[in-house]
RODO-2510 file (C-alpha; in nm, 4 decimals, decimal comma):
residues 462
     n   res          X          Y          Z
     1     m    11,3553     9,3516    10,6464
     2     s    11,5571     9,3941    10,9834
     3     a    11,3522     9,7258    11,0274
     4     l    11,0387     9,5128    11,0616
     5     l    11,0261     9,2672    11,3323
     6     e    10,7098     9,0265    11,4118
     7     r    10,5617     9,0415    11,6996
     8     k    10,3265     8,8192    11,9037
     9     s     9,9933     8,8659    11,9632
    10     n     9,9581     9,1440    12,2157
    11     d    10,3151     9,1843    12,2648
    12     r    10,4105     9,5296    12,3097
    13     h    10,7866     9,4988    12,4653
    14     g    10,9700     9,8106    12,3607
    15     i    10,9264    10,1744    12,3059
    16     a    10,6042    10,3089    12,2214
    17     i    10,5689    10,5602    11,9117
    18     e    10,2947    10,7681    11,9216
    19     t    10,1806    10,9710    11,6244
    20     v    10,0305    11,3177    11,7063
    21     d     9,8881    11,5989    11,5080
    22     a     9,8118    11,9589    11,5961
    23     a     9,4063    11,8414    11,6597
    24     h     9,5121    11,5786    11,8999
    25     f     9,8056    11,7203    12,0706
    26     a     9,6079    11,8538    12,3541
    27     a     9,4852    11,5065    12,4585
    28     c     9,8185    11,3457    12,4187
    29     r     9,9933    11,6083    12,6589
    30     k     9,7476    11,4949    12,9459
    31     r     9,8997    11,1710    12,8964
    32     l    10,2029    11,2563    12,9739
    33     s    10,4127    11,2989    13,3101
    34     a    10,4403    11,6761    13,4245
    35     a    10,8120    11,6472    13,3771
    36     q    10,7665    11,4919    13,0011
    37     r    10,5063    11,8284    12,9383
    38     q    10,8191    12,0183    13,0765
    39     w    11,0573    11,8525    12,8592
    40     l    10,8463    11,9315    12,5715
    41     e    10,7810    12,3184    12,6250
    42     q    11,1682    12,3638    12,6747
    43     t    11,3000    12,1570    12,3620
    44     g    11,0032    12,3584    12,1737
    45     f    10,8439    12,0534    12,0210
    46     e    10,5570    12,1051    11,7662
    47     p    10,3359    11,8320    11,6288
    48     k    10,4429    11,9067    11,2849
    49     p    10,5330    11,6298    10,9964
    50     g    10,8691    11,5338    11,0342
    51     r    10,9253    11,6385    11,3760
    52     f    10,9842    11,3764    11,6836
    53     a    11,0348    11,4118    12,0491
    54     l    11,2148    11,1364    12,2692
    55     l    11,0523    11,1121    12,6376
    56     a    11,1794    10,9602    12,9502
    57     d    11,0567    10,7992    13,2568
    58     a    11,1157    10,9406    13,6028
    59     g    11,4554    10,7167    13,5883
    60     g    11,5502    10,8868    13,2703
    61     r    11,4922    10,5757    13,0218
    62     l    11,3536    10,6598    12,6981
    63     v    11,0087    10,5385    12,6874
    64     r    10,8366    10,7163    12,4455
    65     v    10,8550    10,8400    12,0946
    66     l    10,6341    11,1502    11,9919
    67     v    10,6145    11,1883    11,6088
    68     g    10,4110    11,4646    11,4479
    69     v    10,2072    11,3711    11,1368
    70     d     9,9923    11,4482    10,8700
    71     a     9,7233    11,1942    10,9283
    72     a     9,6623    11,2092    10,5107
    73     d    10,0415    11,1211    10,4585
    74     p    10,0661    10,7895    10,6284
    75     l    10,3462    10,6796    10,3970
    76     n    10,5650    10,9503    10,5110
    77     a    10,4600    10,9711    10,8882
    78     l    10,7309    10,7502    10,9881
    79     a    10,9782    10,8203    10,7291
    80     g    11,3133    10,8960    10,8270
    81     l    11,3075    10,7543    11,2239
    82     p    11,4828    10,4293    11,1647
    83     l    11,8203    10,6012    11,1136
    84     a    11,7379    10,9003    11,3134
    85     l    11,6164    10,7475    11,6500
    86     p    11,8166    10,5357    11,8773
    87     q    11,8855    10,1805    11,8134
    88     a    11,6313     9,9729    12,0009
    89     r    11,2800     9,8084    11,9278
    90     y    10,9863     9,9780    11,8962
    91     h    10,5869     9,9820    11,8582
    92     l    10,3193    10,1899    11,7576
    93     a    10,1204    10,3128    12,0392
    94     a     9,7532    10,2312    12,0164
    95     e     9,6726    10,6473    12,1137
    96     g     9,8452    10,7205    11,7644
    97     v     9,6452    10,9267    11,5492
    98     l     9,6508    10,7146    11,1956
    99     e     9,3921    10,5063    11,1219
   100     d     9,5345    10,3071    10,8791
   101     s     9,8772    10,1935    10,9652
   102     s     9,9903     9,9749    10,6823
   103     r    10,1175    10,2604    10,4891
   104     a    10,3260    10,4099    10,7800
   105     l    10,4926    10,0440    10,8621
   106     l    10,5886    10,0365    10,4625
   107     g    10,7121    10,3999    10,4878
   108     w    10,9491    10,3029    10,8198
   109     a    11,0904    10,0092    10,6044
   110     l    11,1639    10,1881    10,3178
   111     s    11,3079    10,4440    10,4936
   112     a    11,5450    10,1940    10,6575
   113     y    11,7292    10,1215    10,3240
   114     q    12,0954    10,1166    10,2890
   115     f    12,2974    10,0376     9,9487
   116     t    12,5834     9,8230    10,1341
   117     r    12,7536     9,6364     9,8477
   118     y    13,0454     9,8799     9,8249
   119     r    13,0716    10,0252    10,1791
   120     k    12,9417     9,9287    10,5445
   121     p    12,6053    10,0755    10,6469
   122     a    12,6305    10,3943    10,8482
   123     r    12,4418    10,2516    11,1173
   124     t    12,1907     9,9523    11,1870
   125     p    11,8410    10,1195    11,1677
   126     a    11,6019    10,1081    11,4715
   127     s    11,3431     9,8125    11,4551
   128     l    10,9473     9,8231    11,4565
   129     a    10,7376     9,5508    11,5980
   130     v    10,4555     9,4594    11,3840
   131     s    10,1821     9,2128    11,3680
   132     a    10,2361     8,8640    11,1694
   133     e     9,9807     8,9991    10,9519
   134     e    10,1224     9,3226    10,8866
   135     l    10,4749     9,2026    10,8253
   136     a    10,3303     8,9495    10,5704
   137     a    10,1842     9,2293    10,3529
   138     t    10,4510     9,4691    10,3822
   139     t    10,7597     9,2432    10,3140
   140     p    10,7028     9,1896     9,9691
   141     l    10,6746     9,5432     9,8655
   142     v    10,9662     9,6490    10,0681
   143     e    11,1734     9,3760     9,9055
   144     a    11,0691     9,4688     9,5816
   145     t    11,1547     9,8176     9,6312
   146     a    11,5021     9,7313     9,7785
   147     l    11,5418     9,5317     9,4312
   148     v    11,4841     9,7788     9,2064
   149     r    11,7112    10,0387     9,4290
   150     d    12,0004     9,7659     9,4511
   151     l    11,9858     9,7549     9,0506
   152     v    11,9858    10,0646     9,0049
   153     n    12,2705    10,1848     9,2302
   154     t    12,5112     9,9153     9,1261
   155     p    12,7482    10,0382     8,8776
   156     t    12,7411     9,9303     8,5255
   157     e    13,0897     9,7228     8,5501
   158     d    12,9041     9,4974     8,8110
   159     m    12,5229     9,5458     8,6200
   160     g    12,5770     9,4753     8,2712
   161     p    12,3432     9,2962     8,0387
   162     k    12,4463     8,9506     8,1788
   163     q    12,4110     9,0637     8,5257
   164     l    12,0544     9,1916     8,4549
   165     a    11,9740     8,8411     8,3031
   166     d    12,1146     8,7074     8,6299
   167     a    11,8441     8,8610     8,8226
   168     v    11,5936     8,7543     8,6090
   169     k    11,7087     8,4002     8,6265
   170     q    11,7191     8,4482     9,0308
   171     l    11,2959     8,5016     8,9759
   172     r    11,3045     8,1722     8,7475
   173     r    11,4734     7,9733     9,0360
   174     t    11,2695     8,1297     9,3034
   175     h    10,9086     8,1119     9,1459
   176     k    11,0093     7,8288     8,9341
   177     a    10,9372     7,9841     8,5832
   178     k    11,0768     7,9178     8,2521
   179     l    11,3401     8,1344     8,0860
   180     r    11,4990     8,1840     7,7538
   181     e    11,7878     8,4162     7,6250
   182     w    11,8675     8,5365     7,2785
   183     v    12,2571     8,6648     7,2528
   184     g    12,4506     8,8570     7,0258
   185     d    12,3842     8,7277     6,6890
   186     e    12,1422     8,4888     6,7859
   187     l    11,9193     8,8391     6,8214
   188     l    11,9361     8,8787     6,4160
   189     k    11,8399     8,5073     6,3800
   190     a    11,5452     8,5641     6,6258
   191     n    11,4240     8,8707     6,4221
   192     f    11,5373     9,1319     6,7196
   193     p    11,7371     9,3727     6,4916
   194     t    11,6847     9,6753     6,6685
   195     i    11,8049     9,5472     7,0118
   196     h    12,1020     9,3925     6,8405
   197     a    12,1698     9,7331     6,6390
   198     v    12,1699     9,9215     6,9882
   199     g    12,4016     9,6753     7,1870
   200     r    12,6279     9,5352     6,9085
   201     a    12,9021     9,7968     6,9974
   202     s    12,9729     9,6964     7,3482
   203     h    13,2058     9,4300     7,4447
   204     r    12,9379     9,2907     7,6303
   205     a    12,6786     9,1033     7,4084
   206     p    12,3350     9,2596     7,3642
   207     r    12,0311     9,0148     7,5020
   208     l    11,6703     8,9798     7,5161
   209     i    11,5795     8,7846     7,8098
   210     e    11,2287     8,6267     7,8677
   211     l    11,0649     8,4563     8,1736
   212     s    10,7720     8,2924     8,1307
   213     w    10,5304     8,2151     8,4535
   214     g    10,1615     8,0594     8,4921
   215     k     9,8898     7,8822     8,3808
   216     a     9,7754     7,8524     7,9836
   217     a     9,3983     7,8977     8,0917
   218     h     9,4699     8,2294     8,2677
   219     p     9,4756     8,6005     8,0985
   220     k     9,8325     8,6823     7,9119
   221     l    10,0220     8,9877     8,0950
   222     v    10,3141     9,0936     7,9394
   223     l    10,5909     9,3086     8,1444
   224     v    10,8499     9,5040     7,9523
   225     g    11,1662     9,6684     8,0877
   226     k    11,4202     9,8828     7,9078
   227     g    11,7662     9,7669     8,0123
   228     v    12,0094     9,9886     7,8635
   229     c    12,2678     9,9153     8,1417
   230     f    12,5084    10,2405     8,0511
   231     d    12,4155    10,4761     7,7910
   232     t    12,6957    10,7046     7,6247
   233     g    12,4473    10,8156     7,3567
   234     g    12,6228    10,6237     7,1342
   235     l    12,8008    10,8111     6,8319
   236     d    12,5500    11,1114     6,9154
   237     l    12,7768    11,1295     7,2198
   238     k    12,6499    11,2829     7,5643
   239     p    12,8371    11,5642     7,7563
   240     a    13,0114    11,4433     8,0556
   241     d    12,7285    11,5712     8,2815
   242     g    12,4525    11,3948     8,0780
   243     m    12,6574    11,0749     8,0895
   244     r    12,7714    11,1136     8,4652
   245     w    12,4615    10,8847     8,5720
   246     m    12,3532    10,6675     8,2874
   247     k    12,4156    10,3597     8,5257
   248     k    12,0485    10,4291     8,5703
   249     d    11,9207    10,3669     8,2303
   250     m    11,8135     9,9988     8,3191
   251     g    11,5855    10,1678     8,5873
   252     g    11,2723    10,0527     8,3764
   253     a    11,4307     9,6946     8,3463
   254     a    11,4579     9,6906     8,7493
   255     h    11,1193     9,8127     8,7783
   256     a    10,9927     9,5048     8,5266
   257     i    11,1792     9,2562     8,6937
   258     a    11,0478     9,3520     9,0689
   259     l    10,6944     9,3639     8,9404
   260     a    10,7188     9,0264     8,8094
   261     g    10,8299     8,9107     9,1321
   262     l    10,5754     9,0564     9,3158
   263     v    10,3086     8,9063     9,0642
   264     m    10,4396     8,5495     9,0934
   265     q    10,4668     8,6050     9,4599
   266     a    10,1411     8,6930     9,5072
   267     k    10,0190     8,4184     9,2906
   268     l     9,8093     8,6222     9,0725
   269     p     9,5861     8,4131     8,8112
   270     v     9,7826     8,5525     8,5276
   271     q    10,0124     8,4029     8,2677
   272     l    10,3027     8,6070     8,2624
   273     t    10,5543     8,7059     8,0367
   274     l    10,8449     8,9499     8,1202
   275     l    11,0705     9,0473     7,8511
   276     i    11,3992     9,2378     7,9159
   277     p    11,6064     9,4358     7,6453
   278     a    11,9646     9,4348     7,7709
   279     v    12,2463     9,6357     7,6276
   280     e    12,5099     9,8896     7,6494
   281     n    12,4754    10,1612     7,3985
   282     a    12,8541    10,2094     7,3398
   283     v    13,0873    10,3760     7,1084
   284     a    13,3352    10,1716     6,8654
   285     g    13,4070    10,1064     6,5097
   286     n    13,0634     9,8853     6,4327
   287     a    12,8404    10,1114     6,6554
   288     m    12,5160    10,2168     6,5010
   289     r    12,5318    10,5351     6,3046
   290     p    12,3062    10,8319     6,2709
   291     g    12,0952    10,8082     5,9019
   292     e    12,0932    10,4123     5,9226
   293     v    11,7662    10,2536     5,8633
   294     i    11,6715     9,9611     6,0495
   295     t    11,3968     9,7180     5,9264
   296     t    11,2274     9,6094     6,2816
   297     r    11,0655     9,3066     6,3855
   298     a    10,7198     9,4565     6,2855
   299     g    10,8344     9,5137     5,9337
   300     i    10,8619     9,8794     6,0012
   301     t    11,1613    10,0752     5,8963
   302     v    11,2903    10,2945     6,1248
   303     e    11,5916    10,6018     6,0266
   304     v    11,7821    10,6465     6,3356
   305     d    11,7962    11,0313     6,3271
   306     n    11,9826    10,9985     6,6921
   307     t    12,1610    10,7539     6,8563
   308     d    12,0933    10,8719     7,1803
   309     a    11,7008    10,7814     7,1430
   310     e    11,7929    10,4199     7,1866
   311     g    11,5726    10,2999     7,4571
   312     r    11,2652    10,3249     7,2238
   313     l    11,4957    10,1049     6,9675
   314     i    11,5320     9,8219     7,1990
   315     l    11,1605     9,8325     7,3203
   316     c    11,0076     9,8338     6,9811
   317     d    11,1138     9,4912     6,9256
   318     a    11,0552     9,3763     7,2483
   319     l    10,6786     9,5239     7,2366
   320     s    10,6305     9,3971     6,9200
   321     y    10,7060     9,0631     7,0383
   322     g    10,4997     9,0978     7,3468
   323     a    10,2244     9,1931     7,1220
   324     e    10,2613     8,8698     6,9231
   325     q    10,1243     8,6950     7,1962
   326     q     9,7688     8,8966     7,2101
   327     p     9,8097     8,9731     7,5831
   328     d     9,5020     9,0992     7,7810
   329     l     9,7655     9,3550     7,9184
   330     m    10,1046     9,4854     7,8296
   331     l    10,2486     9,7299     7,9987
   332     d    10,6301     9,8797     7,9894
   333     f    10,8608    10,0726     8,2077
   334     a    11,1472    10,2813     8,0849
   335     t    11,3521    10,5739     8,2071
   336     l    11,3193    10,6867     7,8519
   337     t    11,3145    11,0715     7,8052
   338     g    11,4632    11,4049     7,9930
   339     a    11,1670    11,5367     7,8340
   340     a    10,9397    11,3935     8,1085
   341     r    11,1232    11,4983     8,3819
   342     v    11,1199    11,9006     8,2177
   343     a    10,7498    11,8239     8,1937
   344     l    10,6830    11,6642     8,5643
   345     g    10,9841    11,6869     8,7714
   346     p    11,1910    11,3980     8,9194
   347     d    10,8903    11,2676     9,1403
   348     l    10,6220    11,1974     8,8576
   349     p    10,6239    10,9187     8,6145
   350     a    10,4673    10,9952     8,2865
   351     l    10,2033    10,7770     8,2062
   352     f    10,0790    10,7120     7,8499
   353     a     9,7931    10,4542     7,7799
   354     n     9,5834    10,3430     7,4585
   355     r     9,2696    10,2623     7,6863
   356     d     9,1383    10,5782     7,9103
   357     a     8,9515    10,3395     8,1283
   358     l     9,2723    10,1517     8,1987
   359     a     9,4695    10,4565     8,2820
   360     d     9,2028    10,6092     8,5091
   361     e     9,2451    10,2808     8,6720
   362     l     9,6143    10,2982     8,7271
   363     l     9,5666    10,6700     8,8368
   364     a     9,3639    10,5423     9,1037
   365     a     9,5681    10,2949     9,2373
   366     g     9,8795    10,5123     9,2283
   367     r     9,6681    10,7245     9,4611
   368     s     9,5282    10,4805     9,6817
   369     v     9,8956    10,3689     9,7743
   370     q    10,0609    10,6699     9,7606
   371     d    10,2818    10,6290     9,4533
   372     p    10,1673    10,8883     9,2095
   373     l    10,1733    10,9201     8,8192
   374     w    10,0840    11,2037     8,5896
   375     r     9,9008    11,0793     8,2413
   376     l    10,0320    11,2432     7,9343
   377     p     9,8404    11,2341     7,5869
   378     l     9,9172    10,9972     7,3038
   379     w     9,8362    11,3408     7,0717
   380     q     9,8417    11,2187     6,7367
   381     p     9,9028    11,4952     6,5453
   382     y    10,2778    11,4600     6,7087
   383     q    10,3536    11,1690     6,4686
   384     r    10,4872    11,4273     6,2133
   385     m    10,7356    11,5289     6,4471
   386     l    10,8811    11,1501     6,3547
   387     d    10,8729    11,1903     5,9923
   388     s    11,1415    11,0297     5,7406
   389     y    11,2141    11,1279     5,4302
   390     l    11,3147    10,7450     5,3402
   391     a    11,2069    10,5164     5,6144
   392     d    10,8409    10,4795     5,7801
   393     v    10,9662    10,6394     6,0983
   394     a    11,2349    10,8303     6,2649
   395     n    11,3296    10,7495     6,5762
   396     s    11,3674    11,1067     6,6820
   397     g    11,3045    11,4390     6,4973
   398     a    11,4543    11,7834     6,4845
   399     s    11,2414    11,9634     6,7268
   400     r    11,2707    11,9278     7,1125
   401     h    10,8952    11,9718     7,1648
   402     a    10,6980    11,7181     7,3242
   403     g    10,9869    11,4712     7,3529
   404     a    10,8201    11,2271     7,5928
   405     i    10,5074    11,2275     7,3747
   406     t    10,6727    11,1671     7,0534
   407     a    10,8546    10,8941     7,2234
   408     a    10,5516    10,7351     7,3412
   409     l    10,3636    10,7799     6,9835
   410     y    10,7147    10,6162     6,8338
   411     m    10,6667    10,2724     7,0604
   412     q    10,2707    10,2811     7,0265
   413     r    10,3305    10,2072     6,6471
   414     f    10,4303     9,8856     6,7283
   415     v    10,1563     9,7553     6,9631
   416     p     9,8507     9,6926     6,7961
   417     d     9,5003     9,8554     6,8718
   418     t     9,3695     9,5525     6,9928
   419     v     9,6563     9,5217     7,2840
   420     a     9,5342     9,7185     7,5890
   421     w     9,9040     9,8817     7,6369
   422     m    10,0379    10,1317     7,9045
   423     h    10,3948    10,3218     7,9002
   424     l    10,5774    10,4466     8,2253
   425     d    10,8449    10,6808     8,1524
   426     t    10,9935    10,7100     8,4949
   427     y    11,3131    10,8598     8,6795
   428     a    11,3763    10,5822     8,8993
   429     w    11,6351    10,8020     9,0648
   430     n    11,6243    11,0306     9,3536
   431     d    11,8920    11,3215     9,3481
   432     g    11,9100    11,3790     9,7238
   433     d    11,8391    11,2237    10,0208
   434     r    11,4822    11,2883    10,1965
   435     p    11,3186    11,1139    10,4516
   436     g    11,2086    10,7682    10,3170
   437     r    11,3659    10,8196     9,9907
   438     p    11,7079    10,8088    10,0002
   439     r    11,9812    10,9217     9,7486
   440     g    11,9929    10,6961     9,4232
   441     g    11,7827    10,4085     9,2479
   442     e    11,4160    10,4738     9,3240
   443     a    11,1350    10,2616     9,2920
   444     m    10,8456    10,5041     9,1020
   445     g    10,5162    10,3667     8,9808
   446     l    10,5723    10,0135     9,1235
   447     r    10,3182     9,9780     9,3765
   448     a    10,0960    10,1913     9,1635
   449     a    10,1079     9,8937     8,8649
   450     f    10,0938     9,5638     9,1379
   451     a     9,7679     9,7542     9,2902
   452     l     9,6224     9,7659     8,9597
   453     l     9,7162     9,4390     8,8634
   454     q     9,5773     9,2892     9,2159
   455     q     9,2555     9,4868     9,1174
   456     r     9,2235     9,3764     8,7965
   457     y     9,3372     8,9899     8,8365
   458     a     9,2199     8,8836     9,1720
   459     r     8,8231     8,9422     9,0868
   460     r     8,8566     8,6853     8,8204
   461     p     8,8435     8,3003     8,8228
   462     a     9,1493     8,1274     8,8365
***
């Protein structure tokens, strides 16, 4: 959080950052000295998003930064500046064009992120002074996003099922929650057969991690995250280029863990259950084979058509267990299908929901916090694509059509109609560096989900 610093009331020490657009540029220029105006002309500065100009006083000291912005895109207004501006302390000038600076402050802090576990940071980011209230409102979201990024960026050797469990245990300590784990063959004894089947070939035992928090009188909220710490594809082995970044296949778990932390930190009046099925989909003599039939926790038999469709297998047992609690809402995150990326690209998580009104609320929440999602349908006629000739359902099918939808339809079989459920198929990754979105792990749908939960439960009596 060093990119945001608390300032005292009316404290304006540091260099002013003034946000400006084309409509207000003339008025901005009038406030500048003749030398500063001449500098802008000679450098060709235009108030376009992503451009900035450094302005000095008569003594050559940096006193102001002009930043071109799109007032309709406050989250990205300051993106990229912490690692581009000279290292110093800055503050937002009151003359700026942004009506609500809260999202711009969040964008500043998110763009200061650097993953430093294995190498020193490229540089120290510039600091932005904000009020105590702004710092308190922004810090939880920044820390939750950084947690997602850190977990996803960490290679599997340092982020296996046990290390993922350690991240949940840290939440338990911080928020005085309760925790249970089923590890290895304990999964079979507790009736989580698909989690065991997917993870049994790894030298690191599969597990299901359960964190519980909140009062029994409050509505039940279940969060589920896909924790495939590495996905070789199993015996249906991925090619090299498809396997290269599979350390990120636990991105759904990272989102669920971070969201649970936000819920507890905000003390939302809910009875929270966090479920993380954590496995490695490895290759060994005891690996799950194509053509096997597994009887799931729900009693539904599943034919393993493809061992690389493993995420939905570990999730189906976790969803069944979560649904047994008869929650008010169950929400899962998963880096589930390449089909969702083909359909929507890397930036838009696919949303599936069994309640139209709930889906509309989440989409609206995403728009309100600039964390967009796109809804895809649970198109029931496509259930035929998962037909099995000897089991109740197959985990995959011969057709490549509608892959994200059929994956969601598979999981819907394990959620009773009485349970409100949403599924986010998220990429959790930036393929390249962009302002505010460094290459690597990324939180996508996290802020939207938290905004929805705040709206849904803040209005309920404790």
